[in-house]
VOROMI-661399 format. One record per residue (C-alpha): residue in three letters; x, y, z; residue number from 0. Coordinates in nm, 4 decimals. Last residue first. Layout:
% residues N
<site 'ala' <X Y Z> NUM>
...
This chain:
% residues 411
<site 'val' <-8.6648 24.0334 -0.7748> 410>
<site 'gly' <-8.5400 24.2919 -1.0463> 409>
<site 'ser' <-8.5522 24.5897 -0.8104> 408>
<site 'pro' <-8.2748 24.4572 -0.5867> 407>
<site 'ser' <-8.0640 24.7690 -0.6408> 406>
<site 'ser' <-7.7096 24.7459 -0.5132> 405>
<site 'asn' <-7.5477 25.0775 -0.4170> 404>
<site 'gln' <-7.5468 25.0238 -0.0418> 403>
<site 'arg' <-7.4302 24.6637 -0.0754> 402>
<site 'ala' <-7.1386 24.7575 -0.2963> 401>
<site 'arg' <-7.0468 25.0529 -0.0749> 400>
<site 'asn' <-7.0224 24.8157 0.2202> 399>
<site 'glu' <-6.7889 24.5910 0.0225> 398>
<site 'ala' <-6.5667 24.8852 -0.0687> 397>
<site 'ala' <-6.5471 24.9926 0.2950> 396>
<site 'pro' <-6.4797 24.6385 0.4159> 395>
<site 'gly' <-6.1769 24.6056 0.1885> 394>
<site 'ala' <-6.1473 24.5228 -0.1779> 393>
<site 'pro' <-5.7884 24.5058 -0.2929> 392>
<site 'thr' <-5.7189 24.7455 -0.5796> 391>
<site 'arg' <-5.6641 24.5778 -0.9166> 390>
<site 'thr' <-5.4196 24.7361 -1.1545> 389>
<site 'arg' <-5.1555 24.4619 -1.1653> 388>
<site 'gly' <-5.4131 24.1932 -1.0902> 387>
<site 'ala' <-5.6055 24.2384 -1.4144> 386>
<site 'gly' <-5.4297 23.9732 -1.6169> 385>
<site 'thr' <-5.3803 23.7378 -1.3228> 384>
<site 'ala' <-5.7320 23.7897 -1.1862> 383>
<site 'ala' <-5.8808 23.5088 -1.3931> 382>
<site 'ala' <-5.6293 23.2645 -1.2487> 381>
<site 'ala' <-5.6985 23.3748 -0.8924> 380>
<site 'thr' <-6.0711 23.3531 -0.9432> 379>
<site 'ala' <-6.0471 23.0058 -1.0932> 378>
<site 'ala' <-5.8331 22.8833 -0.8027> 377>
<site 'pro' <-6.0639 23.0396 -0.5429> 376>
<site 'arg' <-6.3737 22.8956 -0.7123> 375>
<site 'thr' <-6.6138 23.1768 -0.7995> 374>
<site 'thr' <-6.6450 23.1196 -1.1748> 373>
<site 'gly' <-6.7290 22.7493 -1.1946> 372>
<site 'ala' <-6.9661 22.7353 -0.8994> 371>
<site 'ala' <-7.1491 23.0503 -1.0093> 370>
<site 'met' <-7.1876 22.9233 -1.3644> 369>
<site 'gly' <-7.3034 22.5803 -1.2463> 368>
<site 'leu' <-7.5577 22.7348 -1.0110> 367>
<site 'ala' <-7.6840 22.9646 -1.2869> 366>
<site 'val' <-7.7369 22.6559 -1.5051> 365>
<site 'leu' <-7.9141 22.4881 -1.2120> 364>
<site 'ala' <-8.1405 22.7925 -1.1853> 363>
<site 'leu' <-8.2156 22.7564 -1.5561> 362>
<site 'ala' <-8.3241 22.3945 -1.5071> 361>
<site 'ser' <-8.5500 22.4946 -1.2175> 360>
<site 'ala' <-8.6978 22.7716 -1.4295> 359>
<site 'gly' <-8.7909 22.5158 -1.6954> 358>
<site 'leu' <-8.9546 22.3022 -1.4271> 357>
<site 'pro' <-9.1748 22.6052 -1.3527> 356>
<site 'phe' <-9.3659 22.5199 -1.6780> 355>
<site 'trp' <-9.5272 22.2087 -1.5290> 354>
<site 'arg' <-9.8771 22.3238 -1.4383> 353>
<site 'glu' <-9.9536 22.5603 -1.7258> 352>
<site 'gly' <-9.8188 22.3304 -1.9949> 351>
<site 'leu' <-9.4746 22.1939 -2.0726> 350>
<site 'leu' <-9.4014 22.3261 -2.4221> 349>
<site 'ala' <-9.6232 22.6361 -2.4373> 348>
<site 'met' <-9.5647 22.7123 -2.0705> 347>
<site 'ala' <-9.1886 22.6768 -2.1146> 346>
<site 'leu' <-9.1963 22.9088 -2.4157> 345>
<site 'ser' <-9.3925 23.1753 -2.2268> 344>
<site 'gly' <-9.1637 23.1434 -1.9273> 343>
<site 'thr' <-8.8590 23.1823 -2.1513> 342>
<site 'gly' <-9.0066 23.4842 -2.3280> 341>
<site 'gly' <-9.0828 23.6622 -2.0027> 340>
<site 'gly' <-8.7592 23.5487 -1.8455> 339>
<site 'ala' <-8.5574 23.7047 -2.1273> 338>
<site 'ala' <-8.6801 24.0464 -2.0180> 337>
<site 'met' <-8.6102 23.9777 -1.6518> 336>
<site 'gly' <-8.2638 23.8511 -1.7415> 335>
<site 'leu' <-8.2041 24.1670 -1.9442> 334>
<site 'tyr' <-8.3173 24.3609 -1.6376> 333>
<site 'leu' <-8.0630 24.1841 -1.4170> 332>
<site 'ala' <-7.7852 24.2206 -1.6739> 331>
<site 'ser' <-7.8583 24.5953 -1.6922> 330>
<site 'ser' <-7.8428 24.6225 -1.3142> 329>
<site 'asn' <-7.5144 24.4314 -1.3084> 328>
<site 'leu' <-7.3734 24.6675 -1.5692> 327>
<site 'ser' <-7.4697 24.9665 -1.3544> 326>
<site 'leu' <-7.3118 24.7984 -1.0533> 325>
<site 'leu' <-6.9909 24.7566 -1.2512> 324>
<site 'leu' <-6.9896 25.1210 -1.3567> 323>
<site 'pro' <-7.0401 25.2420 -0.9987> 322>
<site 'ala' <-6.7767 24.9965 -0.8645> 321>
<site 'asp' <-6.4962 25.0937 -1.1043> 320>
<site 'ala' <-6.2411 25.1790 -0.8327> 319>
<site 'pro' <-6.3548 24.8731 -0.6370> 318>
<site 'arg' <-6.2621 24.6302 -0.9177> 317>
<site 'leu' <-6.3425 24.2710 -0.8211> 316>
<site 'ser' <-6.5052 24.3647 -0.4903> 315>
<site 'ala' <-6.7645 24.5749 -0.6715> 314>
<site 'leu' <-6.8654 24.2739 -0.8771> 313>
<site 'arg' <-6.8984 24.0280 -0.5901> 312>
<site 'his' <-7.0929 24.2705 -0.3720> 311>
<site 'pro' <-7.3189 24.3458 -0.6697> 310>
<site 'gln' <-7.3793 23.9674 -0.6976> 309>
<site 'ala' <-7.4232 23.8917 -0.3284> 308>
<site 'val' <-7.7080 24.1371 -0.2728> 307>
<site 'ser' <-7.9265 24.0063 -0.5579> 306>
<site 'ile' <-7.8309 23.6537 -0.4523> 305>
<site 'ser' <-7.9803 23.7114 -0.1079> 304>
<site 'trp' <-8.2810 23.8580 -0.2865> 303>
<site 'gly' <-8.3309 23.5372 -0.4792> 302>
<site 'ala' <-8.2937 23.2992 -0.1843> 301>
<site 'leu' <-8.5416 23.4797 0.0393> 300>
<site 'pro' <-8.7592 23.5446 -0.2671> 299>
<site 'val' <-8.7699 23.1669 -0.3348> 298>
<site 'ala' <-8.8602 23.0495 0.0158> 297>
<site 'leu' <-9.1450 23.2791 0.1212> 296>
<site 'ala' <-9.3620 23.2644 -0.1906> 295>
<site 'tyr' <-9.2959 22.8890 -0.2203> 294>
<site 'val' <-9.4241 22.8284 0.1323> 293>
<site 'leu' <-9.7181 23.0569 0.0531> 292>
<site 'ala' <-9.8052 22.8495 -0.2535> 291>
<site 'gly' <-9.7891 22.5291 -0.0487> 290>
<site 'thr' <-10.0251 22.6654 0.2150> 289>
<site 'met' <-10.2582 22.8070 -0.0471> 288>
<site 'thr' <-10.2815 22.4667 -0.2178> 287>
<site 'arg' <-10.2070 22.3289 -0.5672> 286>
<site 'gly' <-9.9128 22.5617 -0.6225> 285>
<site 'leu' <-9.6913 22.3482 -0.3980> 284>
<site 'trp' <-9.7208 22.0554 -0.6399> 283>
<site 'pro' <-9.6223 22.2267 -0.9659> 282>
<site 'leu' <-9.4031 22.4534 -0.7479> 281>
<site 'ala' <-9.1656 22.1750 -0.6393> 280>
<site 'ala' <-8.9216 22.2164 -0.9297> 279>
<site 'phe' <-8.9094 22.5926 -0.8757> 278>
<site 'phe' <-8.8608 22.5192 -0.5049> 277>
<site 'val' <-8.5582 22.2964 -0.5611> 276>
<site 'ala' <-8.3948 22.5261 -0.8173> 275>
<site 'ser' <-8.4397 22.8268 -0.5887> 274>
<site 'val' <-8.2862 22.6537 -0.2877> 273>
<site 'val' <-7.9907 22.5356 -0.4983> 272>
<site 'ser' <-7.9340 22.8816 -0.6497> 271>
<site 'gly' <-7.9451 23.0540 -0.3118> 270>
<site 'ala' <-7.7028 22.8028 -0.1566> 269>
<site 'leu' <-7.4538 22.8388 -0.4417> 268>
<site 'leu' <-7.4684 23.2169 -0.4558> 267>
<site 'val' <-7.4521 23.2542 -0.0780> 266>
<site 'lys' <-7.1606 23.0097 -0.0511> 265>
<site 'arg' <-6.9620 23.1932 -0.3194> 264>
<site 'val' <-7.0238 23.5443 -0.1844> 263>
<site 'gly' <-6.8804 23.4870 0.1623> 262>
<site 'trp' <-7.0231 23.3019 0.4602> 261>
<site 'arg' <-7.0443 23.5653 0.7359> 260>
<site 'asp' <-7.0294 23.8916 0.5410> 259>
<site 'val' <-7.2425 23.7476 0.2608> 258>
<site 'val' <-7.4765 23.6089 0.5259> 257>
<site 'his' <-7.5474 23.9516 0.6724> 256>
<site 'gly' <-7.6113 24.1456 0.3524> 255>
<site 'gly' <-7.8209 23.8624 0.2136> 254>
<site 'leu' <-8.0387 23.8470 0.5229> 253>
<site 'trp' <-8.1507 24.2066 0.4805> 252>
<site 'ser' <-8.2304 24.1578 0.1120> 251>
<site 'gly' <-8.3918 23.8226 0.1834> 250>
<site 'ala' <-8.6127 23.9726 0.4558> 249>
<site 'val' <-8.7313 24.2443 0.2175> 248>
<site 'ser' <-8.7967 23.9818 -0.0499> 247>
<site 'ala' <-8.9767 23.7582 0.2008> 246>
<site 'val' <-9.2145 24.0447 0.2787> 245>
<site 'gly' <-9.2732 24.0998 -0.0918> 244>
<site 'thr' <-9.3381 23.7339 -0.1682> 243>
<site 'ala' <-9.5791 23.7110 0.1254> 242>
<site 'leu' <-9.7596 24.0155 -0.0143> 241>
<site 'leu' <-9.7676 23.8479 -0.3557> 240>
<site 'ile' <-9.9315 23.5396 -0.2025> 239>
<site 'thr' <-10.1866 23.7549 -0.0212> 238>
<site 'ser' <-10.2579 23.9518 -0.3382> 237>
<site 'leu' <-10.3213 23.6210 -0.5181> 236>
<site 'arg' <-10.5734 23.5270 -0.2505> 235>
<site 'asp' <-10.7462 23.8640 -0.2841> 234>
<site 'ala' <-10.7508 23.8382 -0.6628> 233>
<site 'asp' <-10.9397 23.5054 -0.6616> 232>
<site 'gly' <-10.8525 23.3038 -0.9728> 231>
<site 'gly' <-10.9042 22.9742 -0.7911> 230>
<site 'thr' <-10.6240 23.0846 -0.5616> 229>
<site 'ala' <-10.4574 22.7486 -0.4961> 228>
<site 'pro' <-10.5224 22.5939 -0.8389> 227>
<site 'his' <-10.4188 22.9299 -0.9927> 226>
<site 'val' <-10.0753 22.9159 -0.8277> 225>
<site 'ala' <-9.8712 22.8752 -1.1484> 224>
<site 'thr' <-10.1063 23.0949 -1.3507> 223>
<site 'gly' <-10.0852 23.3873 -1.1081> 222>
<site 'leu' <-9.7089 23.3319 -1.0928> 221>
<site 'tyr' <-9.6787 23.3961 -1.4658> 220>
<site 'ile' <-9.4407 23.6906 -1.4414> 219>
<site 'tyr' <-9.2765 23.5366 -1.1351> 218>
<site 'val' <-9.2006 23.2045 -1.3038> 217>
<site 'ser' <-8.9873 23.3165 -1.5995> 216>
<site 'gln' <-8.8728 23.6017 -1.3754> 215>
<site 'phe' <-8.6745 23.3776 -1.1429> 214>
<site 'ala' <-8.5041 23.1769 -1.4165> 213>
<site 'met' <-8.4130 23.4838 -1.6222> 212>
<site 'phe' <-8.2992 23.6384 -1.2967> 211>
<site 'phe' <-8.0533 23.3553 -1.2404> 210>
<site 'ala' <-7.9137 23.3485 -1.5913> 209>
<site 'phe' <-7.8611 23.7253 -1.6219> 208>
<site 'thr' <-7.6943 23.7576 -1.2823> 207>
<site 'thr' <-7.4629 23.4693 -1.3727> 206>
<site 'ala' <-7.3797 23.6362 -1.7048> 205>
<site 'ala' <-7.2919 23.9586 -1.5220> 204>
<site 'ala' <-7.0560 23.7672 -1.2927> 203>
<site 'ala' <-6.8889 23.5898 -1.5843> 202>
<site 'leu' <-6.8474 23.9174 -1.7770> 201>
<site 'val' <-6.6921 24.0844 -1.4750> 200>
<site 'arg' <-6.4465 23.7998 -1.4245> 199>
<site 'gly' <-6.3599 23.7945 -1.7944> 198>
<site 'asp' <-6.2628 24.1646 -1.7927> 197>
<site 'arg' <-6.3581 24.3064 -2.1332> 196>
<site 'leu' <-6.7004 24.3743 -1.9817> 195>
<site 'pro' <-6.5350 24.6547 -1.7826> 194>
<site 'ala' <-6.5335 24.8704 -2.1020> 193>
<site 'leu' <-6.9133 24.8972 -2.1285> 192>
<site 'arg' <-6.9475 25.2195 -1.9307> 191>
<site 'glu' <-6.6339 25.3635 -2.0910> 190>
<site 'arg' <-6.7822 25.3127 -2.4391> 189>
<site 'leu' <-7.1116 25.4696 -2.3309> 188>
<site 'gly' <-6.9448 25.7880 -2.2114> 187>
<site 'val' <-6.8630 25.8846 -1.8549> 186>
<site 'ala' <-6.9098 26.2526 -1.7740> 185>
<site 'gln' <-6.6654 26.3960 -1.5218> 184>
<site 'ala' <-6.7631 26.6923 -1.3069> 183>
<site 'pro' <-7.0977 26.5356 -1.2304> 182>
<site 'ala' <-7.3968 26.7605 -1.3088> 181>
<site 'pro' <-7.4925 27.0152 -1.0472> 180>
<site 'leu' <-7.7935 26.9819 -0.8158> 179>
<site 'glu' <-8.0642 27.2484 -0.8086> 178>
<site 'arg' <-8.2769 27.2395 -0.4953> 177>
<site 'leu' <-8.5422 26.9766 -0.4374> 176>
<site 'phe' <-8.8497 27.1009 -0.2498> 175>
<site 'ala' <-9.1202 27.2067 -0.4956> 174>
<site 'ala' <-9.0196 27.0169 -0.8092> 173>
<site 'leu' <-8.9313 26.7188 -0.5916> 172>
<site 'gly' <-9.2789 26.7151 -0.4390> 171>
<site 'leu' <-9.4546 26.7636 -0.7705> 170>
<site 'leu' <-9.2641 26.4756 -0.9307> 169>
<site 'ala' <-9.3018 26.2421 -0.6314> 168>
<site 'val' <-9.6766 26.3104 -0.6203> 167>
<site 'ala' <-9.7034 26.2562 -0.9968> 166>
<site 'gly' <-9.5132 25.9271 -0.9854> 165>
<site 'leu' <-9.7389 25.7905 -0.7134> 164>
<site 'ala' <-10.0490 25.9054 -0.9002> 163>
<site 'thr' <-9.9339 25.7406 -1.2231> 162>
<site 'val' <-9.8622 25.4166 -1.0360> 161>
<site 'leu' <-10.2177 25.4220 -0.8993> 160>
<site 'trp' <-10.3543 25.5065 -1.2444> 159>
<site 'met' <-10.1794 25.1994 -1.3812> 158>
<site 'thr' <-10.3401 24.9885 -1.1102> 157>
<site 'leu' <-10.6784 25.1362 -1.1956> 156>
<site 'arg' <-10.6216 25.0234 -1.5541> 155>
<site 'trp' <-10.6156 24.6625 -1.4338> 154>
<site 'asp' <-10.9897 24.6772 -1.3655> 153>
<site 'ala' <-11.1696 24.4629 -1.1052> 152>
<site 'arg' <-10.8724 24.3241 -0.9108> 151>
<site 'gly' <-10.6632 24.6246 -1.0087> 150>
<site 'val' <-10.6584 24.7871 -0.6656> 149>
<site 'tyr' <-10.5701 24.4527 -0.5038> 148>
<site 'thr' <-10.2890 24.3834 -0.7494> 147>
<site 'gly' <-10.1524 24.7339 -0.7038> 146>
<site 'leu' <-10.1572 24.6897 -0.3267> 145>
<site 'pro' <-9.9880 24.3493 -0.3577> 144>
<site 'val' <-9.7182 24.5041 -0.5821> 143>
<site 'gly' <-9.6696 24.8252 -0.3858> 142>
<site 'leu' <-9.6391 24.6637 -0.0432> 141>
<site 'ala' <-9.3433 24.4236 -0.0221> 140>
<site 'thr' <-9.2010 24.4700 -0.3705> 139>
<site 'ala' <-9.2549 24.8451 -0.3610> 138>
<site 'val' <-9.1035 24.8542 -0.0114> 137>
<site 'thr' <-8.7792 24.7205 -0.1563> 136>
<site 'met' <-8.7757 24.9751 -0.4377> 135>
<site 'gly' <-8.8432 25.2600 -0.1961> 134>
<site 'gly' <-8.5631 25.1273 0.0225> 133>
<site 'leu' <-8.3286 25.2198 -0.2601> 132>
<site 'val' <-8.3805 25.5843 -0.1650> 131>
<site 'thr' <-8.3348 25.5245 0.2068> 130>
<site 'ala' <-8.0334 25.2958 0.1561> 129>
<site 'ile' <-7.8692 25.5637 -0.0570> 128>
<site 'ala' <-7.9157 25.8192 0.2221> 127>
<site 'arg' <-7.7918 25.5723 0.4832> 126>
<site 'gly' <-7.4726 25.5162 0.2878> 125>
<site 'arg' <-7.4269 25.8877 0.2328> 124>
<site 'arg' <-7.4366 25.9748 0.6018> 123>
<site 'glu' <-7.0615 26.0132 0.6686> 122>
<site 'pro' <-7.0210 26.2180 0.3512> 121>
<site 'pro' <-7.2689 26.4859 0.4661> 120>
<site 'val' <-7.6174 26.4678 0.3134> 119>
<site 'leu' <-7.8046 26.5974 0.0083> 118>
<site 'thr' <-7.5347 26.5174 -0.2473> 117>
<site 'thr' <-7.5488 26.1426 -0.1797> 116>
<site 'ala' <-7.9245 26.1375 -0.2455> 115>
<site 'ala' <-7.8705 26.2749 -0.5948> 114>
<site 'ala' <-7.6667 25.9680 -0.6917> 113>
<site 'ser' <-7.9395 25.7359 -0.5667> 112>
<site 'ala' <-8.2041 25.9307 -0.7589> 111>
<site 'asn' <-7.9770 25.9277 -1.0632> 110>
<site 'pro' <-7.9679 25.5481 -1.0725> 109>
<site 'ser' <-8.3504 25.5210 -1.0536> 108>
<site 'tyr' <-8.4640 25.8103 -1.2753> 107>
<site 'leu' <-8.3211 25.7536 -1.6233> 106>
<site 'ala' <-8.4047 25.3843 -1.6386> 105>
<site 'ala' <-8.7517 25.4563 -1.4976> 104>
<site 'gly' <-8.8262 25.7257 -1.7561> 103>
<site 'ala' <-8.7085 25.5028 -2.0400> 102>
<site 'ala' <-8.9042 25.2085 -1.8972> 101>
<site 'ala' <-9.2229 25.4172 -1.8991> 100>
<site 'leu' <-9.1672 25.4989 -2.2684> 99>
<site 'val' <-9.1147 25.1309 -2.3522> 98>
<site 'arg' <-9.4282 25.0467 -2.1543> 97>
<site 'thr' <-9.6240 25.3045 -2.3530> 96>
<site 'ala' <-9.5319 25.1295 -2.6775> 95>
<site 'leu' <-9.6421 24.7899 -2.5438> 94>
<site 'leu' <-9.9758 24.9347 -2.4347> 93>
<site 'thr' <-10.0311 25.0825 -2.7799> 92>
<site 'thr' <-9.9777 24.7428 -2.9384> 91>
<site 'tyr' <-10.2192 24.5732 -2.6957> 90>
<site 'asp' <-10.5104 24.8056 -2.7562> 89>
<site 'pro' <-10.6950 25.1133 -2.6292> 88>
<site 'ala' <-10.4160 25.2315 -2.3960> 87>
<site 'leu' <-10.5619 25.4777 -2.1434> 86>
<site 'ala' <-10.3943 25.3312 -1.8342> 85>
<site 'ser' <-10.0744 25.2854 -2.0329> 84>
<site 'leu' <-10.0931 25.6514 -2.1385> 83>
<site 'ala' <-10.1123 25.7510 -1.7725> 82>
<site 'asn' <-9.8145 25.5253 -1.7102> 81>
<site 'ala' <-9.6187 25.6996 -1.9858> 80>
<site 'ala' <-9.7013 26.0437 -1.8463> 79>
<site 'thr' <-9.5675 25.9456 -1.5036> 78>
<site 'phe' <-9.2445 25.7972 -1.6376> 77>
<site 'val' <-9.1762 26.0870 -1.8736> 76>
<site 'ala' <-9.2407 26.3421 -1.5974> 75>
<site 'leu' <-9.0347 26.1380 -1.3522> 74>
<site 'ala' <-8.7361 26.1340 -1.5891> 73>
<site 'thr' <-8.7677 26.5047 -1.6677> 72>
<site 'leu' <-8.7847 26.5919 -1.2980> 71>
<site 'leu' <-8.4793 26.3790 -1.2208> 70>
<site 'leu' <-8.2792 26.5222 -1.5128> 69>
<site 'arg' <-8.3679 26.8809 -1.4295> 68>
<site 'arg' <-8.2577 26.8293 -1.0703> 67>
<site 'arg' <-7.9387 26.6505 -1.1722> 66>
<site 'pro' <-7.8079 26.9224 -1.4027> 65>
<site 'trp' <-7.7415 26.7484 -1.7354> 64>
<site 'arg' <-7.3811 26.6530 -1.8099> 63>
<site 'ala' <-7.4303 26.2741 -1.8131> 62>
<site 'thr' <-7.7557 26.2960 -2.0070> 61>
<site 'ala' <-7.6527 26.1002 -2.3168> 60>
<site 'ala' <-7.4281 25.8589 -2.1251> 59>
<site 'ala' <-7.6961 25.7722 -1.8705> 58>
<site 'leu' <-7.9544 25.7464 -2.1486> 57>
<site 'val' <-7.7454 25.4902 -2.3358> 56>
<site 'pro' <-7.6535 25.2936 -2.0225> 55>
<site 'ala' <-8.0177 25.2666 -1.9065> 54>
<site 'leu' <-8.1796 25.2279 -2.2503> 53>
<site 'leu' <-8.0907 24.8651 -2.3160> 52>
<site 'ala' <-8.1782 24.7280 -1.9727> 51>
<site 'tyr' <-8.4897 24.9439 -1.9295> 50>
<site 'ala' <-8.6200 24.8605 -2.2771> 49>
<site 'leu' <-8.5700 24.4890 -2.2110> 48>
<site 'ala' <-8.7463 24.5085 -1.8746> 47>
<site 'phe' <-9.0463 24.6992 -2.0116> 46>
<site 'val' <-9.0769 24.4778 -2.3192> 45>
<site 'thr' <-9.0594 24.1599 -2.1121> 44>
<site 'val' <-9.3234 24.2825 -1.8696> 43>
<site 'val' <-9.5640 24.3544 -2.1574> 42>
<site 'gln' <-9.4579 24.0153 -2.2960> 41>
<site 'gly' <-9.6648 23.8567 -2.0214> 40>
<site 'ala' <-9.9801 23.9781 -2.1946> 39>
<site 'ala' <-9.8905 23.7597 -2.4913> 38>
<site 'leu' <-9.8625 23.4524 -2.2683> 37>
<site 'val' <-10.1874 23.5448 -2.0933> 36>
<site 'ser' <-10.3529 23.5409 -2.4336> 35>
<site 'val' <-10.4865 23.8551 -2.5989> 34>
<site 'gly' <-10.8279 24.0235 -2.6060> 33>
<site 'leu' <-10.7230 24.3542 -2.4531> 32>
<site 'asp' <-10.9483 24.3294 -2.1482> 31>
<site 'asp' <-10.9030 23.9568 -2.0889> 30>
<site 'ala' <-10.5244 23.9660 -2.1243> 29>
<site 'val' <-10.4872 24.2702 -1.8991> 28>
<site 'arg' <-10.7132 24.1036 -1.6437> 27>
<site 'gly' <-10.5048 23.7879 -1.6448> 26>
<site 'leu' <-10.1791 23.9802 -1.6088> 25>
<site 'ile' <-10.2906 24.1784 -1.3070> 24>
<site 'gly' <-10.0596 24.0398 -1.0369> 23>
<site 'ala' <-9.7531 23.9849 -1.2545> 22>
<site 'met' <-9.7981 24.3357 -1.3938> 21>
<site 'val' <-9.7014 24.4755 -1.0530> 20>
<site 'met' <-9.3271 24.4170 -1.0885> 19>
<site 'thr' <-9.1738 24.7095 -1.2757> 18>
<site 'asp' <-9.4518 24.9582 -1.2022> 17>
<site 'thr' <-9.4250 24.8960 -0.8292> 16>
<site 'gly' <-9.0491 24.9384 -0.8391> 15>
<site 'val' <-9.0746 25.2616 -1.0370> 14>
<site 'ala' <-9.3375 25.4064 -0.8014> 13>
<site 'phe' <-9.1311 25.3100 -0.4959> 12>
<site 'thr' <-8.8227 25.4574 -0.6647> 11>
<site 'gly' <-9.0108 25.7881 -0.6951> 10>
<site 'leu' <-9.1320 25.7686 -0.3358> 9>
<site 'ala' <-8.7688 25.7167 -0.2340> 8>
<site 'leu' <-8.6722 26.0465 -0.3977> 7>
<site 'leu' <-8.9601 26.2074 -0.2066> 6>
<site 'leu' <-8.8368 26.0471 0.1153> 5>
<site 'leu' <-8.4872 26.1817 0.0542> 4>
<site 'arg' <-8.6298 26.5285 -0.0059> 3>
<site 'leu' <-8.8336 26.5128 0.3136> 2>
<site 'arg' <-8.5296 26.4083 0.5187> 1>
<site 'met' <-8.3383 26.7072 0.3883> 0>
């Protein structure tokens, strides 16, 4: 049982690494394929956008598939797509393979968490989900800096690393995972999008979108932002990304604790303020390794705290619909990541390579305003009036489920 959970987690580790590692090898991708760094950054945008748009569609289309077949198919698509990325002869082909990889990732990640709950008794389901989602967290802490280090000479080696990780997970699950039945009730695409008719849900999803657009508009081009500190040295950039990953893990852990102590509103406001301040300071912090490391520790701490608070907020609004709401939050997060690529590119074109993080600071302030305006007790009570008749109060159990099912993969 433990082995099967670890194999599921290895799959999410591969997906998480693939999602975020491009930030560390962007310059080498640009040089090899003869495109600008800004164009290379759109590789991340395409992956995130495809994931966000395909996740609900694929979930609805495969709702009645046996889970084992679905997981193996998803990993097979993901692994093959990364091999094709490693072999891509040109920029256009690379973009196409990233769409295919995103399809496999979008199909695998939520179903891996669902499969984990069927492998353990009910009282251990939370820990099982945490184990599988832990693969995504570890990917940020270790997979991204490792992938950056492996790809310091040739970015294609990084793609082969992700391919190998996916292949090991695929072979392991094929050998050790028993057949898992499809859910008794299949939820169609219309039902998955229905919660967006609730203004509170829409406001929360919009806040997720705005914040992660801000975060990703810097993260994708972080190598450019800290170039004065690294001098283009891959080892120094790997060190900064490692610090980012460690801070992300700490932020995820911290977020769960401070949400319980302070509440969602205070975490969202504090996280947005900290992020806005450090985005604005990055043009100066990025001049030295010490400053870059300070940034790499501060912003992920704030961002991952928000990534815990937002699913908690959504699931608390309508506990009975928590799985659908968390799915919508994930899509909003990936849409924010996708928009961040274009936003960062635009900011760099308008403000230059040193000052483009100021655009992210402005976006973080927009997210702050949205969070402040939509989480006030009076505003929440007014928005709940229409839905209050059918709303189930969110207790500790619902809030714990929200944290267990949240996926911080987008930070």
